[in-house]
N, C-alpha and C positions, 0 to 999 in steps of 0.2 A: 450573750449580742456580739454579732459580728460584723455588725455596721461600723462603719470606719467614724462617724460621725458620734458614733455615742460615746458619751463622755465618762460613764460608770466604769469603775473598773476594780480589781482585786477579787481572791477567789475565797468562798466559803464553805470552809471543811465542816460540812454535817454527819461524817462519820459513817459508817457501815447501816445500811440500811436493810432490815431482814423485809422476805416476803410478808410476812402478819404486819410490819408498819405498812407497807404500800398499799394493802390490801383496807386497811382502815383511813388512809387517805382517800380512798376511790369511796368510801359509804357516804356519797352523797346527798343531801336533801335539796328540797325547793328553795330555800336559802343561802346554796352554796354548799360547802364543805363542812362536814358534822365534826365539831371536837371532841365527840364520843364515838367511843367504835358500838357499832350495834351487837346486841348479845346474842350469843350460839342458843339455839335450841335444839332437846334431843331429834332426829328425824321421827316421823311419826314411824317410818318403815321400818327401826331398830326394833330387834324381837330378843328375847331372852337367848340364853345362849344354847347351840345345838347340841347332840350329840358329841359330832366332829371336834365342836368347842371344848368338849367337855375332855375328850380322848387327847388334844393338845396340851391343856392345861396338866392332867395327870403325870405329864413328864418331867413338871413342876413343882413339887409336893409342899412348896414353900406358898409360891404362889395359890396353889387353892387352898392352904390355910388360911391363909389372906381372905378370902373373898365366902369363904366357910363362915368365917369372924364378923363378915358384915365392916371389913374394915375397908372391903375395896368392893366396888359396883363395878360389872361387867356386863355387858350386850352385846349384840351381833350384827355387822350389817350385811343382811344378805345381798344387797347390788353390787358390793366388793370384796364380799365373801372374807371379812377382815373382825378380829375380835378387839371388840372397843372395850379400852381403859376408862370410865368416868373420871373427874374429878372436877373438886371447887377453886375457883378463881377469885381472887377481890373483887372480880367484877362479872361474876356470874360460872354458871357451868361449864368445864372446860372437857375432851377428849379426844384421843389417839390412840389408831385401830393397826393391828398387828396383821399383816395379809396371811391369810390360811393357803394359798395360791400358793406355790412352790417357784421362783422363778421372777414373781412380779416385783416393778420398783414404781413406787417407792415400798421398802418392806413396811414401813411407820410411816403413818399418813397423818398429820396432826385436821381435825375436822373444827375446832374453834378458832375465833379473831385474834386472840391475845398471846401472848407472850412469856407467862408465867409458867415454873415449872409445877410439875405437878407433886403433890405430899398426901403421903399415906400413912397411917399411924395413930397408937393411942392419943386420944387427948389428954395432953399435958406433958408428953415427952420430952425431955428437956437437951436431947440431942439429937441432931438430924444428919442422918448420913446420907449425902451426896453419892448418886448413881447417875448411869447414864439413860437407862430406859426404864417406863412403867413397871415391868415385871420385875424388875431386881429392886424397887422402891419396894412393891407391892409384898417381895421376900421378905421386906426389911422388915415391913411394919410388922408381918405375921409374931417376930418375935416376942410383938407386947410393950418391950422395951425402950426400942429405937422409931423413928418415924425417917419412912424412905421419902429422900427428894432426887425426884427424877429430873434431869437436865430437857431431855424431851429436845436434841440439840441447841440448846440455846447455853447462852452465858446467864451463869447470876450476875446479877446486878446487886448494888448497896440497897436498893429500894426492895429488892426480892428478901434480902437478910431481916432486915426489919418488916417486913411482911413476916414471915416464919417465927419471929422470936424465940428461936432455940438459945438456949446458953452456953454450948458448944457444938460443934460439928465435926464429923468426919470422912474425907475426900475416900470414896471407893470406886474408882473407877475402873475398869479395865485392864488386864497387863500391858494392853500397847496402846495405853492411855497412860502410863506411870507419869510421864515427863508434864502432859497436861495438869495430873492430879499435882502436881509438888508445886509449879504454877499457882493453880488457885489457892492452894494450901496458903503460898504465902501472901497472895490477894485479901483474903479473909480474914489473918491472923490483925486484921489492921481491926477488925469488928468484932470479933469473940475467938478465944480460944478454939484452934482449928488443927487436925493431927491427920494423918495420912495411913490410911490401909492399903500397903501392896496386896495385889491378888494374883494367883496364880489362879483364877478357877472365877466366871459372872458368878456373882452374888445368888442371882436364879437358880442357878444350877447347884445349890446346896440344901442340901437339908435346914431345919430352925434350928437345932441343935449347933450345926456346923456355922452358921450365921454369926449364933450367940457367942460361939468359940470365937473368931475373928474379933468382932468388934470390942469383946469385954477384952480381950487383948491388949487391945490399946490404951495407951496409959498418959 
């Protein structure tokens, strides 16, 4: 308030507000602002993957293996020419799409209204591997021994850790994010044993056996 007569003083620091949070604030009902986010529903125009999608996925054999093993479900968005990775969140279905059109921004688009990470992997996997994108998380899931946890551009909070229920974590971000990986490892250590896997090449570009070798080598 900028009125000279206003007696209210002080500053409230609400921290950073994400685009997802802003969307949830605008989810209004007749009685005012809703306290719950609307559930995202898969659009009816999403289709099964096309031959072009299959050709693209063919460049990432480990990701293709996870899809073939039904560890990951993918769709195609014909309106935006995106390969869409679906995942479950505590609040419902989530999705993020990778543009197949060169030069389009953003390359990755979040479709759902939530801020949860995407998790792929075998039920009961005790170790979660934190990566940056859905394809790398899918590649981790293809090992059958680890679950891939994709940040999707968000930071993991203590609430996420409680939801994921792993007994240990490995942070395996891209090479240019090594400092971020080390900071994340120090923060997660408060909740559960966490180690860092320093990478020369993004996990989605490796074979399943190469990923296993990298992760099994972390003690």
